[in-house]
N, C-alpha and C positions, 0 to 999 in steps of 0.2 A: 653621588651614590644614589642608586635607585631605591625607592621605598619598597618595603616587603611586609608581608603578613597583614596584621590589623592596621598598621599605619597606612599601607597602600589602600586598603578597603575604605578607610575613613576619608582619605584624600579623594578617591574616586567618587565617593558619595556626595561630594559637593556639587556635582553636575547631575541633575535628575531630569531627564528628558522623557516626554511621551514617545512611545514607539511609532515611527512613521510606517505607514502602509503595513499594518500588522498581518494582513492576509497574505502577503507575498511569500510564496513557498521558497524555502532556502535549504540547500545542501551546503553545509560548511565543510569544505574539502581539506582543511588543514588545522588540526589542533593536536595537543599532546595530553598525555596523562602521566603523572609521575609522583613518586614519593621517595625522597632520599632521607631516610632516618638519620638523625644526628646532624643534619645540615642546618643551615640558617632558616629562620622563620620564613615561610612562603615557599619552601621547597616541597610543597604538596599541592597537587591538583588532580583530584580523582573524580569519580563519577558524580558524586554529590556536588562538587564544585562546578563541573561542566553543566549539570542540570540546572543549577542556580543561574548560570549565565544564559544558557539557551532557553530557559523557561521564563525569562523576564519579560517576554512579550513578542519577540520576533518569532516567526513561524518556521523554526528550524525542524525539519522532518527527518534529516539524516546527517551523518557526519563521516569524515574520514580521519582516522588516526595516523599520525606520522611519527616515525621513530624518534626517540629522545634518550636512549640508553637507560631505559627504565625496566626494572624487574628482570634483568638478565639472569640466566642460570648461574648458580654459584660454582658449579663444577662441570666436568666434562670437557671435551675439546674446545679450545678457545674460540675457534671459528664458529662453533655452533651455539655459543652462549647467548647471542642476540635472539635466538629462537624463543627464549624464555619471555621476551617482550611480546611476541606474537601470541604466545599461549595465554599470557596475562590479559591482553586486550581482547582476545576472543571471548574470554569469560565475561568481561564487561559488556561486550556486544550481545552476548547471550542473555544477560540480565535485562537489557532494554528490549530485546526481541520478544521477551515474555509478555510485554504490554503492561507490566506492573509499574512502569515509570512514565506512563502516558504514551502518546503517539510517536514520539521520537525514536528513531532507530540509530543510536549512537554507534560509531565505529563500524558502520556497514561495510566500509573498506578499510584494510589495514596495510600500511606501508612500513616495512621493517628495514633492518640493516643487514647487509651481507657485504663482506669485504671483497670488492671486485679485483683488488690487487692480488688475490689468490689465483687469478687466471681461471683456467678451465675447472680447477678444483672447487670453485665457488658453486658449481652446480649442485653439490651435495647439500650445501647450506640452503640454497633456494628451494630444493625439494623438501627439506625439513620444515621450512616455513610453510610451504603449501600444504604439507601433511598436518601441520598444527592448526590450520584454519582454512575453511573454504572461503573466508572473507579476505584472505591474503591476495594482494593485487600486484605488488612489486616492491622495489627497494629504493631507499635513498642512501647513497654513499656520498656524503657531503664533501664538496671540493673547495669550499671557501678558504682562500689563501691570499695573503698579501705580503709584500716584502717588508712592510713597516711593522715594527714591534708594537705600534700603537693600535693596530687593527687585529682583533682576536681571530685566530684561525678556528676552523671547525673542530668539533669534538672527535672527529675521525682522524685527526692529525694528518691532513692531506699534505702533499708536497707540490712544489711548483710544477705546472704543466701536467698534473695527474691525468686530466681528461685526454691528453694526447699520448699517454704511455701505452706501449704495446701490450704489456701484461694486463693492465687495467682494461683495455679494449678486448682482450681475450676473454676476460670475465664478463664484460658487458655483452658479448655475443651470446652468453648463456641465457640472458634475459630474453633475447629474440626467439630462441628455440622453444621457450616455454610460454610465449605470449604475455610476458610480464612487462610492466612499465617501469620507468626510471624517473624518480623525482630528483631534480637538479638544484642544489643549493650552492651558490657561488657568489662572487662579487663582480661588480660591473666590468672591471678590466678583463675578466675571464670569459665574458660572453662569447667572443669570437672563437674560443676553444670549444665551447659547447656547440656552436654552429658547425664547426668541423666534425664534431662527434655525430651530430644529427644527420649530417650528409653522408657520413660513412655507414650509418645504420638506419636507413630510411624506413625500415619496417618495425622499429621499436618506438613506442609512444614515449616521448620525453615531456615531463611536466615541470616547467620552470617555476621554482619557488620564489616568492617575494620580489617579483619584478627583476630578478637577476641582481639583487643586492646593491643598489646605488649607495655608495658610501658617503658619509659626511663627518667622519672623525679622522684624527691623525693628520696625515698629509692632505686629506680631502676636506678638512674643515674649512668653512667659509669660502668654499669654491663651488657652490651649488650650480651656478650657470655653466661652468666648465664641465662639471661632472654630468650634468643633464645633457649637454651636447654629445659627449662621448657615449653615454648610456643610450640616448635616443637613437643614434645611428646604429649602434650594435643591435638594439632591439628590432629595428626595421630590417636588418639583414637576417637576423634569426627567424623572423616571421616568414621568410621565403621557404623555410623548411616546413612542409605540410604535416610532419609527424610531431611537431612541437605545439603544446598548449601552455597557457600561462595562468598562474595564480596571481590574482590582484589583491595584494595585502602584504602584511609583514613589513610595512613601510615606516612604522613608528617605533621600531626598536632603537635603542640607544645608538647603535652603530650607524643609523641613517642620518643622525645629526640634526634632527628637527628640534630637539631639546624640550619637548613637551613635558618630560618627566621632571624637569627642573623648575617648572612653574609652580607658584603657590596654589593655583587652582588648575585642574585639568582642563583641556580644551573642550569646547562644545563640538557637536557634529558639524556645525557651520564652519567653525574654525579649522577643523580637520580637513573638511572638503576643500576649503579655500587654499590650504597649504599644500595639498597633495594632488589636487585634481589633474594637473598637467600630466603626471605620470600615468594615471588611469586612462585618460582620453587618448594619449599618444599610443599606448599599448593596445587599446581596443581598436583604434584606427588601423594599426598595423596588422593585428591578428584577426579582427572581426569578433563580434560577441560570441559566436559559436565555438571559438577557441580560447575564451577567457572566462575565468570563474573567480568571484569574490571569495576571499578566505579570511578567517579571523586571526590565525597564528596565535591562538590563546593557549596558555596564559602568558606567552612571551610579550605580546603587544599590550597586555594589561598594564605594563609599566607606564603607559601613556594615556590610556583611556579605558572606559568600561566597554563591555560587550554591546550594550544597548547603543551607546554613542557611536561606536565603530560602525555597526551595521546601519545606523541612521546616516552616517556620513556616506556610506556606499549608495544608499538610496537617493541622497541628494545629488551625488555625482552622476548617477544614472537617470536623473529625472527627465532628460530630453530624449531618451531612447524609447522605442516602441515597446508595447507589451510583450511581443515575441522576443525582442532582444533582451529585455529584462529577464524573461524566463530563462534564457540561455545563461546570462551572467550570474544569476542567483541560484540556479538549480540544474538546468538541463546539461550544460557543458560539463559540469563536475560529474554528474551521474554517468554521462557517456564516457568520459575519460577513464573513470575508475570502474566501469562495467558494473554498475550497482542496480540495474533494472530488476534483477531477480532477488535482490536483498533488501531493497527499500519497499516498504509497504505502500 
């Protein structure tokens, strides 16, 4: 069972590292904000929590919020209720845009949820998101699905082969007509389906989340070499699609199977880098630094490490890259993919 609340914070505090390269400018392109009243301890991560993490020493100048079923509208048409999340996050973004919280511009980009299985009717939802915030950039309709009951499916309750479904693709086409991007969250056996989608819609920017979800639980437990072989081949093929960019992170969730959350003491950045480096270097080799961006996936990945340790591990992994390549990986690729130039100070 993963630690939560104060227990988790005390566990993470056992590893206290100095921030590496504190001057390195960062855009964190993937984090969440949520509060689920009445839930278990730890079901809260709001602006003060984000600022505590980003303000611990790394030079995070901007962030992108990604949907997480938070603050939906309580009433109105079901399809439009996720627009409440965009309204909520836009308010948070306005708070940091005031300058009252320092130089960071949190939630400079907003990725919401719209059900693409509505087909062409999803256009109304997309337009409502865009009307709710000039920071709205696109949607994530998570597709993570596996045949095993031991592997949790996405909160969007996807079905098998959803990315290939004709009605889903009818909805997907609505993104292209509006210049909106698509964040893709799935598991590694599904990457070929995303490749097919990317080739069918070459004018839509697709942003692969969390390396394409290489699994390490259920039927994939203790099969890391086999999983890596399948995953690495699928990533290389996906990289042939010039409209796809990749988020490098989200790799230490429980479902990835590294087991860091089970340790008596959390990993150091050196330990994290050693365990995960091959995934990063293979993906960067396939896509190039200009199509890759480090991400925190906080607070989800906080189950395994602190924000400081996580970004230190990224800096260790990127140590042999040039200054220009590091600028792409830590900031520029994310700003370009999410069109943040006018929103980031």
